[in-house]
PyMOL Python script that loads the backbone (N, CA, C, O; Angstrom):
from pymol import cmd

cmd.read_pdbstr("""\
ATOM      1  N   MET A   1      49.186 136.199  87.440  1.00  0.00           N
ATOM      2  CA  MET A   1      49.265 137.133  86.350  1.00  0.00           C
ATOM      3  C   MET A   1      48.811 136.500  85.040  1.00  0.00           C
ATOM      4  O   MET A   1      48.320 137.199  84.153  1.00  0.00           O
ATOM      5  N   TYR A   2      48.970 135.195  84.910  1.00  0.00           N
ATOM      6  CA  TYR A   2      48.529 134.502  83.714  1.00  0.00           C
ATOM      7  C   TYR A   2      48.202 133.075  84.093  1.00  0.00           C
ATOM      8  O   TYR A   2      48.576 132.597  85.164  1.00  0.00           O
ATOM      9  N   GLY A   3      47.513 132.417  83.219  1.00  0.00           N
ATOM     10  CA  GLY A   3      47.160 131.025  83.457  1.00  0.00           C
ATOM     11  C   GLY A   3      47.530 130.186  82.269  1.00  0.00           C
ATOM     12  O   GLY A   3      48.112 130.682  81.304  1.00  0.00           O
ATOM     13  N   SER A   4      47.203 128.939  82.330  1.00  0.00           N
ATOM     14  CA  SER A   4      47.475 128.055  81.204  1.00  0.00           C
ATOM     15  C   SER A   4      46.345 127.050  81.087  1.00  0.00           C
ATOM     16  O   SER A   4      45.701 126.694  82.074  1.00  0.00           O
ATOM     17  N   VAL A   5      46.119 126.601  79.866  1.00  0.00           N
ATOM     18  CA  VAL A   5      45.097 125.600  79.600  1.00  0.00           C
ATOM     19  C   VAL A   5      45.774 124.474  78.862  1.00  0.00           C
ATOM     20  O   VAL A   5      46.286 124.709  77.767  1.00  0.00           O
ATOM     21  N   PRO A   6      45.810 123.297  79.374  1.00  0.00           N
ATOM     22  CA  PRO A   6      45.269 122.896  80.664  1.00  0.00           C
ATOM     23  C   PRO A   6      46.114 123.433  81.810  1.00  0.00           C
ATOM     24  O   PRO A   6      47.258 123.844  81.617  1.00  0.00           O
ATOM     25  N   ALA A   7      45.542 123.423  82.982  1.00  0.00           N
ATOM     26  CA  ALA A   7      46.238 123.923  84.168  1.00  0.00           C
ATOM     27  C   ALA A   7      47.490 123.079  84.428  1.00  0.00           C
ATOM     28  O   ALA A   7      47.494 121.881  84.145  1.00  0.00           O
ATOM     29  N   PRO A   8      48.549 123.691  84.964  1.00  0.00           N
ATOM     30  CA  PRO A   8      49.785 122.957  85.195  1.00  0.00           C
ATOM     31  C   PRO A   8      49.691 121.898  86.292  1.00  0.00           C
ATOM     32  O   PRO A   8      50.541 121.012  86.376  1.00  0.00           O
ATOM     33  N   ALA A   9      48.669 121.988  87.124  1.00  0.00           N
ATOM     34  CA  ALA A   9      48.477 121.004  88.190  1.00  0.00           C
ATOM     35  C   ALA A   9      46.988 120.908  88.483  1.00  0.00           C
ATOM     36  O   ALA A   9      46.218 121.816  88.168  1.00  0.00           O
ATOM     37  N   ARG A  10      46.601 119.818  89.078  1.00  0.00           N
ATOM     38  CA  ARG A  10      45.197 119.626  89.445  1.00  0.00           C
ATOM     39  C   ARG A  10      44.978 120.091  90.880  1.00  0.00           C
ATOM     40  O   ARG A  10      45.919 120.126  91.673  1.00  0.00           O
ATOM     41  N   PRO A  11      43.748 120.445  91.215  1.00  0.00           N
ATOM     42  CA  PRO A  11      43.463 120.793  92.615  1.00  0.00           C
ATOM     43  C   PRO A  11      43.873 119.644  93.536  1.00  0.00           C
ATOM     44  O   PRO A  11      43.527 118.486  93.298  1.00  0.00           O
ATOM     45  N   GLY A  12      44.597 119.976  94.563  1.00  0.00           N
ATOM     46  CA  GLY A  12      45.080 118.968  95.511  1.00  0.00           C
ATOM     47  C   GLY A  12      46.501 118.513  95.245  1.00  0.00           C
ATOM     48  O   GLY A  12      47.127 117.923  96.126  1.00  0.00           O
ATOM     49  N   ASP A  13      47.041 118.775  94.031  1.00  0.00           N
ATOM     50  CA  ASP A  13      48.429 118.425  93.731  1.00  0.00           C
ATOM     51  C   ASP A  13      49.362 119.320  94.540  1.00  0.00           C
ATOM     52  O   ASP A  13      49.043 120.473  94.829  1.00  0.00           O
ATOM     53  N   ARG A  14      50.512 118.772  94.898  1.00  0.00           N
ATOM     54  CA  ARG A  14      51.508 119.563  95.620  1.00  0.00           C
ATOM     55  C   ARG A  14      52.437 120.233  94.612  1.00  0.00           C
ATOM     56  O   ARG A  14      52.990 119.574  93.731  1.00  0.00           O
ATOM     57  N   VAL A  15      52.602 121.532  94.747  1.00  0.00           N
ATOM     58  CA  VAL A  15      53.531 122.286  93.922  1.00  0.00           C
ATOM     59  C   VAL A  15      54.316 123.219  94.831  1.00  0.00           C
ATOM     60  O   VAL A  15      53.818 123.633  95.878  1.00  0.00           O
ATOM     61  N   GLN A  16      55.520 123.545  94.443  1.00  0.00           N
ATOM     62  CA  GLN A  16      56.318 124.483  95.207  1.00  0.00           C
ATOM     63  C   GLN A  16      55.987 125.890  94.717  1.00  0.00           C
ATOM     64  O   GLN A  16      55.971 126.153  93.515  1.00  0.00           O
ATOM     65  N   VAL A  17      55.727 126.779  95.653  1.00  0.00           N
ATOM     66  CA  VAL A  17      55.356 128.150  95.334  1.00  0.00           C
ATOM     67  C   VAL A  17      56.437 129.088  95.858  1.00  0.00           C
ATOM     68  O   VAL A  17      56.939 128.919  96.969  1.00  0.00           O
ATOM     69  N   VAL A  18      56.787 130.078  95.040  1.00  0.00           N
ATOM     70  CA  VAL A  18      57.770 131.091  95.424  1.00  0.00           C
ATOM     71  C   VAL A  18      57.026 132.418  95.527  1.00  0.00           C
ATOM     72  O   VAL A  18      56.231 132.761  94.652  1.00  0.00           O
ATOM     73  N   TYR A  19      57.289 133.165  96.602  1.00  0.00           N
ATOM     74  CA  TYR A  19      56.637 134.462  96.754  1.00  0.00           C
ATOM     75  C   TYR A  19      57.556 135.419  97.498  1.00  0.00           C
ATOM     76  O   TYR A  19      58.479 135.008  98.202  1.00  0.00           O
ATOM     77  N   ASP A  20      57.279 136.699  97.324  1.00  0.00           N
ATOM     78  CA  ASP A  20      58.007 137.756  98.018  1.00  0.00           C
ATOM     79  C   ASP A  20      57.311 138.010  99.343  1.00  0.00           C
ATOM     80  O   ASP A  20      56.135 138.375  99.342  1.00  0.00           O
ATOM     81  N   PRO A  21      57.986 137.833 100.477  1.00  0.00           N
ATOM     82  CA  PRO A  21      57.325 138.049 101.776  1.00  0.00           C
ATOM     83  C   PRO A  21      56.748 139.463 101.926  1.00  0.00           C
ATOM     84  O   PRO A  21      55.786 139.666 102.668  1.00  0.00           O
ATOM     85  N   ASP A  22      57.333 140.434 101.223  1.00  0.00           N
ATOM     86  CA  ASP A  22      56.801 141.790 101.299  1.00  0.00           C
ATOM     87  C   ASP A  22      55.524 141.953 100.471  1.00  0.00           C
ATOM     88  O   ASP A  22      54.721 142.847 100.734  1.00  0.00           O
ATOM     89  N   GLN A  23      55.341 141.095  99.480  1.00  0.00           N
ATOM     90  CA  GLN A  23      54.140 141.110  98.635  1.00  0.00           C
ATOM     91  C   GLN A  23      53.643 139.673  98.453  1.00  0.00           C
ATOM     92  O   GLN A  23      53.782 139.112  97.366  1.00  0.00           O
ATOM     93  N   PRO A  24      53.074 139.076  99.485  1.00  0.00           N
ATOM     94  CA  PRO A  24      52.699 137.656  99.401  1.00  0.00           C
ATOM     95  C   PRO A  24      51.596 137.360  98.391  1.00  0.00           C
ATOM     96  O   PRO A  24      51.377 136.196  98.056  1.00  0.00           O
ATOM     97  N   THR A  25      50.906 138.363  97.905  1.00  0.00           N
ATOM     98  CA  THR A  25      49.874 138.102  96.905  1.00  0.00           C
ATOM     99  C   THR A  25      50.476 137.862  95.524  1.00  0.00           C
ATOM    100  O   THR A  25      49.788 137.390  94.619  1.00  0.00           O
ATOM    101  N   ARG A  26      51.746 138.182  95.360  1.00  0.00           N
ATOM    102  CA  ARG A  26      52.431 137.953  94.081  1.00  0.00           C
ATOM    103  C   ARG A  26      53.233 136.668  94.202  1.00  0.00           C
ATOM    104  O   ARG A  26      54.392 136.687  94.616  1.00  0.00           O
ATOM    105  N   ALA A  27      52.626 135.577  93.848  1.00  0.00           N
ATOM    106  CA  ALA A  27      53.250 134.256  93.966  1.00  0.00           C
ATOM    107  C   ALA A  27      53.284 133.593  92.598  1.00  0.00           C
ATOM    108  O   ALA A  27      52.525 133.949  91.697  1.00  0.00           O
ATOM    109  N   ARG A  28      54.183 132.619  92.463  1.00  0.00           N
ATOM    110  CA  ARG A  28      54.252 131.856  91.218  1.00  0.00           C
ATOM    111  C   ARG A  28      54.664 130.428  91.535  1.00  0.00           C
ATOM    112  O   ARG A  28      55.248 130.147  92.581  1.00  0.00           O
ATOM    113  N   VAL A  29      54.351 129.545  90.617  1.00  0.00           N
ATOM    114  CA  VAL A  29      54.761 128.151  90.762  1.00  0.00           C
ATOM    115  C   VAL A  29      56.261 128.093  90.512  1.00  0.00           C
ATOM    116  O   VAL A  29      56.742 128.629  89.513  1.00  0.00           O
ATOM    117  N   ALA A  30      57.002 127.454  91.400  1.00  0.00           N
ATOM    118  CA  ALA A  30      58.465 127.439  91.321  1.00  0.00           C
ATOM    119  C   ALA A  30      58.974 126.607  90.157  1.00  0.00           C
ATOM    120  O   ALA A  30      59.999 126.945  89.565  1.00  0.00           O
ATOM    121  N   ASP A  31      58.294 125.544  89.820  1.00  0.00           N
ATOM    122  CA  ASP A  31      58.733 124.672  88.738  1.00  0.00           C
ATOM    123  C   ASP A  31      58.404 125.337  87.410  1.00  0.00           C
ATOM    124  O   ASP A  31      57.242 125.365  87.004  1.00  0.00           O
ATOM    125  N   ARG A  32      59.399 125.867  86.738  1.00  0.00           N
ATOM    126  CA  ARG A  32      59.156 126.600  85.487  1.00  0.00           C
ATOM    127  C   ARG A  32      58.530 125.713  84.429  1.00  0.00           C
ATOM    128  O   ARG A  32      57.786 126.206  83.581  1.00  0.00           O
ATOM    129  N   HIS A  33      58.810 124.419  84.453  1.00  0.00           N
ATOM    130  CA  HIS A  33      58.210 123.508  83.468  1.00  0.00           C
ATOM    131  C   HIS A  33      56.691 123.514  83.595  1.00  0.00           C
ATOM    132  O   HIS A  33      55.980 123.486  82.591  1.00  0.00           O
ATOM    133  N   LEU A  34      56.200 123.550  84.820  1.00  0.00           N
ATOM    134  CA  LEU A  34      54.754 123.539  85.036  1.00  0.00           C
ATOM    135  C   LEU A  34      54.113 124.862  84.637  1.00  0.00           C
ATOM    136  O   LEU A  34      52.962 124.878  84.201  1.00  0.00           O
ATOM    137  N   ALA A  35      54.833 125.965  84.778  1.00  0.00           N
ATOM    138  CA  ALA A  35      54.229 127.273  84.565  1.00  0.00           C
ATOM    139  C   ALA A  35      54.680 127.954  83.284  1.00  0.00           C
ATOM    140  O   ALA A  35      54.299 129.098  83.037  1.00  0.00           O
ATOM    141  N   SER A  36      55.463 127.301  82.479  1.00  0.00           N
ATOM    142  CA  SER A  36      56.077 127.988  81.348  1.00  0.00           C
ATOM    143  C   SER A  36      55.233 128.022  80.088  1.00  0.00           C
ATOM    144  O   SER A  36      55.542 128.795  79.180  1.00  0.00           O
ATOM    145  N   GLY A  37      54.201 127.235  79.992  1.00  0.00           N
ATOM    146  CA  GLY A  37      53.445 127.178  78.744  1.00  0.00           C
ATOM    147  C   GLY A  37      54.195 126.415  77.674  1.00  0.00           C
ATOM    148  O   GLY A  37      54.015 126.673  76.484  1.00  0.00           O
ATOM    149  N   GLY A  38      55.028 125.487  78.081  1.00  0.00           N
ATOM    150  CA  GLY A  38      55.859 124.737  77.148  1.00  0.00           C
ATOM    151  C   GLY A  38      55.066 123.965  76.114  1.00  0.00           C
ATOM    152  O   GLY A  38      55.508 123.811  74.975  1.00  0.00           O
ATOM    153  N   CYS A  39      53.911 123.484  76.496  1.00  0.00           N
ATOM    154  CA  CYS A  39      53.093 122.736  75.542  1.00  0.00           C
ATOM    155  C   CYS A  39      52.628 123.651  74.416  1.00  0.00           C
ATOM    156  O   CYS A  39      52.652 123.265  73.247  1.00  0.00           O
ATOM    157  N   LEU A  40      52.211 124.853  74.763  1.00  0.00           N
ATOM    158  CA  LEU A  40      51.777 125.809  73.746  1.00  0.00           C
ATOM    159  C   LEU A  40      52.936 126.185  72.836  1.00  0.00           C
ATOM    160  O   LEU A  40      52.765 126.273  71.620  1.00  0.00           O
ATOM    161  N   ALA A  41      54.095 126.403  73.400  1.00  0.00           N
ATOM    162  CA  ALA A  41      55.269 126.759  72.595  1.00  0.00           C
ATOM    163  C   ALA A  41      55.643 125.619  71.653  1.00  0.00           C
ATOM    164  O   ALA A  41      55.947 125.859  70.484  1.00  0.00           O
ATOM    165  N   ALA A  42      55.623 124.398  72.141  1.00  0.00           N
ATOM    166  CA  ALA A  42      55.977 123.252  71.306  1.00  0.00           C
ATOM    167  C   ALA A  42      54.953 123.049  70.188  1.00  0.00           C
ATOM    168  O   ALA A  42      55.320 122.737  69.055  1.00  0.00           O
ATOM    169  N   THR A  43      53.689 123.225  70.505  1.00  0.00           N
ATOM    170  CA  THR A  43      52.644 123.077  69.500  1.00  0.00           C
ATOM    171  C   THR A  43      52.758 124.155  68.426  1.00  0.00           C
ATOM    172  O   THR A  43      52.626 123.871  67.235  1.00  0.00           O
ATOM    173  N   THR A  44      53.001 125.379  68.850  1.00  0.00           N
ATOM    174  CA  THR A  44      53.158 126.478  67.900  1.00  0.00           C
ATOM    175  C   THR A  44      54.371 126.252  67.010  1.00  0.00           C
ATOM    176  O   THR A  44      54.309 126.487  65.803  1.00  0.00           O
ATOM    177  N   PHE A  45      55.473 125.798  67.596  1.00  0.00           N
ATOM    178  CA  PHE A  45      56.676 125.515  66.815  1.00  0.00           C
ATOM    179  C   PHE A  45      56.407 124.413  65.791  1.00  0.00           C
ATOM    180  O   PHE A  45      56.793 124.533  64.628  1.00  0.00           O
ATOM    181  N   ALA A  46      55.745 123.341  66.225  1.00  0.00           N
ATOM    182  CA  ALA A  46      55.458 122.224  65.317  1.00  0.00           C
ATOM    183  C   ALA A  46      54.544 122.669  64.174  1.00  0.00           C
ATOM    184  O   ALA A  46      54.751 122.278  63.025  1.00  0.00           O
ATOM    185  N   ALA A  47      53.541 123.479  64.483  1.00  0.00           N
ATOM    186  CA  ALA A  47      52.640 123.966  63.430  1.00  0.00           C
ATOM    187  C   ALA A  47      53.399 124.862  62.451  1.00  0.00           C
ATOM    188  O   ALA A  47      53.195 124.755  61.242  1.00  0.00           O
ATOM    189  N   GLY A  48      54.258 125.730  62.943  1.00  0.00           N
ATOM    190  CA  GLY A  48      55.056 126.591  62.071  1.00  0.00           C
ATOM    191  C   GLY A  48      55.991 125.793  61.189  1.00  0.00           C
ATOM    192  O   GLY A  48      56.139 126.086  60.002  1.00  0.00           O
ATOM    193  N   LEU A  49      56.620 124.789  61.766  1.00  0.00           N
ATOM    194  CA  LEU A  49      57.524 123.935  60.993  1.00  0.00           C
ATOM    195  C   LEU A  49      56.758 123.185  59.904  1.00  0.00           C
ATOM    196  O   LEU A  49      57.227 123.085  58.770  1.00  0.00           O
ATOM    197  N   ALA A  50      55.589 122.661  60.243  1.00  0.00           N
ATOM    198  CA  ALA A  50      54.778 121.940  59.248  1.00  0.00           C
ATOM    199  C   ALA A  50      54.355 122.872  58.119  1.00  0.00           C
ATOM    200  O   ALA A  50      54.385 122.477  56.954  1.00  0.00           O
ATOM    201  N   LEU A  51      53.965 124.094  58.443  1.00  0.00           N
ATOM    202  CA  LEU A  51      53.573 125.048  57.405  1.00  0.00           C
ATOM    203  C   LEU A  51      54.758 125.449  56.536  1.00  0.00           C
ATOM    204  O   LEU A  51      54.603 125.636  55.329  1.00  0.00           O
ATOM    205  N   ALA A  52      55.934 125.583  57.131  1.00  0.00           N
ATOM    206  CA  ALA A  52      57.129 125.917  56.352  1.00  0.00           C
ATOM    207  C   ALA A  52      57.484 124.793  55.380  1.00  0.00           C
ATOM    208  O   ALA A  52      57.816 125.052  54.223  1.00  0.00           O
ATOM    209  N   VAL A  53      57.414 123.553  55.847  1.00  0.00           N
ATOM    210  CA  VAL A  53      57.697 122.410  54.981  1.00  0.00           C
ATOM    211  C   VAL A  53      56.658 122.332  53.858  1.00  0.00           C
ATOM    212  O   VAL A  53      57.011 122.105  52.701  1.00  0.00           O
ATOM    213  N   LEU A  54      55.393 122.520  54.193  1.00  0.00           N
ATOM    214  CA  LEU A  54      54.341 122.496  53.187  1.00  0.00           C
ATOM    215  C   LEU A  54      54.550 123.611  52.160  1.00  0.00           C
ATOM    216  O   LEU A  54      54.400 123.381  50.960  1.00  0.00           O
ATOM    217  N   GLY A  55      54.890 124.799  52.618  1.00  0.00           N
ATOM    218  CA  GLY A  55      55.159 125.902  51.701  1.00  0.00           C
ATOM    219  C   GLY A  55      56.322 125.609  50.785  1.00  0.00           C
ATOM    220  O   GLY A  55      56.272 125.924  49.596  1.00  0.00           O
ATOM    221  N   GLY A  56      57.379 125.005  51.324  1.00  0.00           N
ATOM    222  CA  GLY A  56      58.532 124.633  50.507  1.00  0.00           C
ATOM    223  C   GLY A  56      58.170 123.607  49.451  1.00  0.00           C
ATOM    224  O   GLY A  56      58.587 123.720  48.298  1.00  0.00           O
ATOM    225  N   LEU A  57      57.395 122.610  49.841  1.00  0.00           N
ATOM    226  CA  LEU A  57      56.975 121.583  48.880  1.00  0.00           C
ATOM    227  C   LEU A  57      56.088 122.172  47.792  1.00  0.00           C
ATOM    228  O   LEU A  57      56.251 121.840  46.617  1.00  0.00           O
ATOM    229  N   LEU A  58      55.160 123.032  48.161  1.00  0.00           N
ATOM    230  CA  LEU A  58      54.299 123.663  47.165  1.00  0.00           C
ATOM    231  C   LEU A  58      55.107 124.563  46.239  1.00  0.00           C
ATOM    232  O   LEU A  58      54.802 124.664  45.051  1.00  0.00           O
ATOM    233  N   GLY A  59      56.131 125.215  46.771  1.00  0.00           N
ATOM    234  CA  GLY A  59      57.006 126.031  45.927  1.00  0.00           C
ATOM    235  C   GLY A  59      57.747 125.197  44.911  1.00  0.00           C
ATOM    236  O   GLY A  59      57.854 125.591  43.750  1.00  0.00           O
ATOM    237  N   VAL A  60      58.262 124.051  45.321  1.00  0.00           N
ATOM    238  CA  VAL A  60      58.964 123.155  44.397  1.00  0.00           C
ATOM    239  C   VAL A  60      58.011 122.647  43.317  1.00  0.00           C
ATOM    240  O   VAL A  60      58.368 122.600  42.139  1.00  0.00           O
ATOM    241  N   VAL A  61      56.806 122.269  43.720  1.00  0.00           N
ATOM    242  CA  VAL A  61      55.814 121.790  42.753  1.00  0.00           C
ATOM    243  C   VAL A  61      55.470 122.904  41.767  1.00  0.00           C
ATOM    244  O   VAL A  61      55.360 122.644  40.568  1.00  0.00           O
ATOM    245  N   ALA A  62      55.298 124.120  42.234  1.00  0.00           N
ATOM    246  CA  ALA A  62      54.971 125.241  41.354  1.00  0.00           C
ATOM    247  C   ALA A  62      56.102 125.485  40.339  1.00  0.00           C
ATOM    248  O   ALA A  62      55.835 125.712  39.159  1.00  0.00           O
ATOM    249  N   VAL A  63      57.345 125.438  40.791  1.00  0.00           N
ATOM    250  CA  VAL A  63      58.478 125.631  39.883  1.00  0.00           C
ATOM    251  C   VAL A  63      58.512 124.528  38.833  1.00  0.00           C
ATOM    252  O   VAL A  63      58.741 124.801  37.654  1.00  0.00           O
ATOM    253  N   LEU A  64      58.289 123.290  39.249  1.00  0.00           N
ATOM    254  CA  LEU A  64      58.297 122.179  38.296  1.00  0.00           C
ATOM    255  C   LEU A  64      57.164 122.293  37.286  1.00  0.00           C
ATOM    256  O   LEU A  64      57.359 122.022  36.102  1.00  0.00           O
ATOM    257  N   VAL A  65      55.994 122.688  37.741  1.00  0.00           N
ATOM    258  CA  VAL A  65      54.854 122.842  36.827  1.00  0.00           C
ATOM    259  C   VAL A  65      55.110 123.962  35.832  1.00  0.00           C
ATOM    260  O   VAL A  65      54.842 123.803  34.641  1.00  0.00           O
ATOM    261  N   LEU A  66      55.624 125.092  36.304  1.00  0.00           N
ATOM    262  CA  LEU A  66      55.906 126.215  35.409  1.00  0.00           C
ATOM    263  C   LEU A  66      57.049 125.900  34.438  1.00  0.00           C
ATOM    264  O   LEU A  66      57.055 126.384  33.306  1.00  0.00           O
ATOM    265  N   ALA A  67      58.007 125.097  34.879  1.00  0.00           N
ATOM    266  CA  ALA A  67      59.130 124.744  34.003  1.00  0.00           C
ATOM    267  C   ALA A  67      58.679 123.832  32.872  1.00  0.00           C
ATOM    268  O   ALA A  67      59.253 123.862  31.783  1.00  0.00           O
ATOM    269  N   ASN A  68      57.662 123.030  33.119  1.00  0.00           N
ATOM    270  CA  ASN A  68      57.165 122.101  32.098  1.00  0.00           C
ATOM    271  C   ASN A  68      56.039 122.687  31.261  1.00  0.00           C
ATOM    272  O   ASN A  68      55.549 122.032  30.341  1.00  0.00           O
ATOM    273  N   ALA A  69      55.623 123.909  31.564  1.00  0.00           N
ATOM    274  CA  ALA A  69      54.505 124.506  30.816  1.00  0.00           C
ATOM    275  C   ALA A  69      54.954 125.124  29.517  1.00  0.00           C
ATOM    276  O   ALA A  69      54.134 125.665  28.775  1.00  0.00           O
TER     277      ALA A  69
END
""", "prot")
cmd.dss("prot")
cmd.show_as("cartoon", "prot")
cmd.util.cbc("prot")
cmd.orient("prot")
């Protein structure tokens, strides 16, 4: 249903797969760490945190500049 970049495993790697016997075409990697997109989530969180800190610092600088003007 979805993929990830980079792929959670390389061709030939062993992974545990879970599937519904009634619908064997609907399968997923059992290890949620491999299939969760955790790297993307962590990167997005880190970028958001960095932007929030930068915004806070720029806000403090702006207040100080306006107070001294």
